[in-house]
N, C-alpha and C positions, 0 to 999 in steps of 0.2 A: 515227928520229932517233938521234943519238949521245948520250953520257952528259953532253956539255956543254949541249946545248939540247934537252932531253927535253920531252915534252908534259905530263908528270904533275906538274911543279912541284918535283920532287926533284933537279933537275939542279944542277950546281955554280954556275951563274950565279944561279939562283933562290935558292939557299941563301945565297950570298954577298951578294945584295941584302937579303935578309931580315935577316941578321946586321948589315949596314951600317945599315939602318933602326933596328934595336933599339939599337944603340950610339949612334946620333945622338940618338934620343929620349931615352935615358938621360942623356947629357951635357947635352942641351937642358933637361931638367927639372931637373937638378942646378944649372945656371946660373940658371935662373929662380927656384929656391928661395933660392939665395945672394943674388941681387938683392933678392928680397922681405925676407929676414932683414936685410939691410944697411938697406934703407929703413925698415922698422919699428923696428930698433934705434935709429935717430936720435930717434924719437918716444917710444920706450918708457922704461920706469923698471924699476929692479931691486928695487922695493919688494916686500917679502913680507909676507904676513899669516900669522904663526905662531901659530895659536890651536889650542887642544885642542877640537875641534868636538864631542867627546862630553860635555866638562864644560860647554860653553856651549850652552844650549838655543836656538839662534838657526838660522834657516832660511838655508842657504847661497845659495839661489836669491834669496831676498829681499835678501841683501847684494849680490849681483851686480846685481840690478835697481836698487838704490839707488846703486850706483857708476856704472853706465850712465846713470841719470837725472841725476846731478850734471854729467855732461860730455856733452850730447846731440850734440856735434860729433865725438865719438870715432868712429874708423872701424875700430878693431881692439881686441879684448880677448883676451888669451891666458889660458886657465885651465888650470893644470897642477897635478898632484898627484904629489908626490915623497914616498916613505916610506923 
């Protein structure tokens, strides 16, 4: 076989197809993430809980369970830690 259509999978055509697949998946994933972020941004809030967790002897897991119990129809909860 020649170098364009080799049997070992390292030919130009195989490499080109793998690269195209990788680029397609990357772009597809990026678009899905943007769509999900846009959909959840409509339902979300920018409310922050700015507490000093070391000073307050309160269990963070219990707080999240309480917040989730107050709204049983919620479909998404984002928990972030920014320092």
